[in-house]
C-alpha positions, 0 to 999 in steps of 0.5 A, a space after each residue: 538368844 544373848 547379846 554384848 555390846 560391842 564396847 567400841 560401837 553400837 553392835 549387839 553381838 551374839 555370844 554364840 557366832 558361827 566359825 564358818 572353817 569347816 563349813 565346806 563339808 556339806 554341801 551346799 544345801 546343807 550349809 544355807 540350812 545350817 546358816 539360816 538356822 543360826 540367823 533364824 536363832 539370833 546369831 548375827 556375828 559370822 567369822 569368814 576364814 573358810 577352808 575352801 573358797 567354794 564355802 563363799 558359793 554357800 555364804 552367798 546363797 545364804 546371806 541374800 536378802 539378810 546381809 543388813 542382819 549379819 556382822 562379817 568378821 573378814 581377814 585381810 591375809 586369807 588367800 583363796 587363790 588355790 582354791 583353799 586356805 592359805 595365809 599371806 603378808 603380801 599386800 597385792 595378795 591381800 588386796 586382790 583377795 578381798 576385792 574377790 570376796 567382796 564380790 563373791 559375797 556381793 557386799 560393799 562393805 565389812 564390819 570387822 576387818 581383820 589383820 589376819 593370823 599374826 603369831 609373830 613380830 616380823 610377820 607384824 613388822 611386814 604387816 604394819 609396813 605393808 597393809 595396815 595402811 590400806 585397811 586404816 583407808 578402807 576404814 576412813 572410806 566406811 568399807 571397813 566398820 571396825 579393825 580387828 587383830 586374830 592371832 594366838 599369841 598374847 605379845 603381838 595383841 599388847 603390841 597392837 594395843 599399845 598402837 590404839 587402833 583396835 576395836 576386837 581381837 580374835 583370840 584362842 581361849 580355852 582351858 588347855 591353852 589358858 593351862 598351857 596345853 596345845 600347840 597354840 598354848 601362849 604365853 602363861 596363866 597370868 599373861 593370858 589373863 593380864 591380856 584379857 583385863 586389858 582388852 576390857 579395861 580398853 574397850 577391845 571386844 575378844 571373839 573366841 577361836 577354838 573355844 573347844 581345843 579343835 574338839 579335843 576338849 570333848 574327848 576324854 581319849 585326846 583331852 590334855 586332862 585325861 576327861 572330857 568337857 561338854 560344849 556348854 562348859 567350855 562355852 561358858 568358860 570362854 565367856 566368862 573371861 573378862 572382855 569376851 564379846 562371844 564364842 565362834 564354835 566351828 560349825 559344819 552343819 545343822 546339827 552342829 549349830 543346834 548342839 552349840 545352841 543348847 548353851 543357851 538353854 543349859 541349866 547353871 549345872 551344865 554351865 558349871 566348869 568347876 571340874 577344871 579344878 582338878 586340873 589346874 596348874 600350881 600357878 592358877 591355884 588360888 586364883 578365882 576364875 568366876 566359875 560360879 561354883 560357890 554359889 549360891 552365897 548363902 548372904 546373896 553375895 555375886 561372888 563371881 562378878 565381885 571378884 572379877 570387878 575388884 581383879 579389874 579394878 586393880 588392873 586400871 579398868 575405872 568401869 569397874 569399879 562403877 560396876 561393883 557399886 551397883 551390885 545390890 551386894 558388896 563384899 562388906 555384905 560377907 558374913 564370914 560363913 566359910 560356905 564359899 571357901 569349902 566350895 571353891 575347885 580352885 582353893 580360893 580363899 574367898 572369906 580372906 578375899 571378902 575382906 580384901 576387897 571391902 577394904 579395896 573398895 571401901 565400906 
């Protein structure tokens, strides 16, 4: 397993997390086996937004004796009073629902307490007035360790970032949404990329929901691009975005867990998602997405990281400058051979860009 450190904390987060929205589809024995298989493989981050209340019985059984090995992302606003998933901003229902879940899971603390699924500004207004003080009070008591937000709307994230209270954001990232395909494709290419950069700059980690676009990206007949991507390509795409801690594929059973874990042993060519260059909209053309398809550089430059640190530094991330200078080779070492320009599926003029980056950082 690979891990990434939570910027505002000491937690090391597994890059593959456990999305449990479909785990109710398995009987409890198989659900527990899937959860245990994930934990045995190093998965330590579990999202608790499930589709049916019965799933919590499986989690309770699976986490017995293992609670300290996992981080739970729990949602203030997911409501299970009917037995199935519901959504609410009502403060009383949110309190009752969270008390029920804590008892159901036999735990007295929440690693990541999330403002749940807020896509509209009016809903956020109600939440800020009603339930946010409750969550902040729980954090003061140590019941909630970190405060997060789940949303599909970049503008909602920006507003919450302005408040300075978030440690984590759960956001939908995949090629379809970034390129304006699908119901949750809110915001254009630049708006979404700017958001990812801001999260990294301000030390707010991103946990990724819907990395496969609800499975549509895995099926050529359903994909908005008319071609299928693999789970490994989608996972790599999300993990390459600034600020991202991990991806949370939805798991139904052990087979789903195994298929996502295959990413860890995938060869570079299996992780390569440069085929997206054929699908990118005009506004994405000429912009580096850090896909590494131009690698290996004949000179040995890590072109993707050089580009990423440059973009982050321009966005105001001071740490990006330090990361850039820690690279063994820099933009000034580019020999202008043209290999990267010929290889880039997004038509980035990397030779010109290396000169630009060299001037920005200094030789």
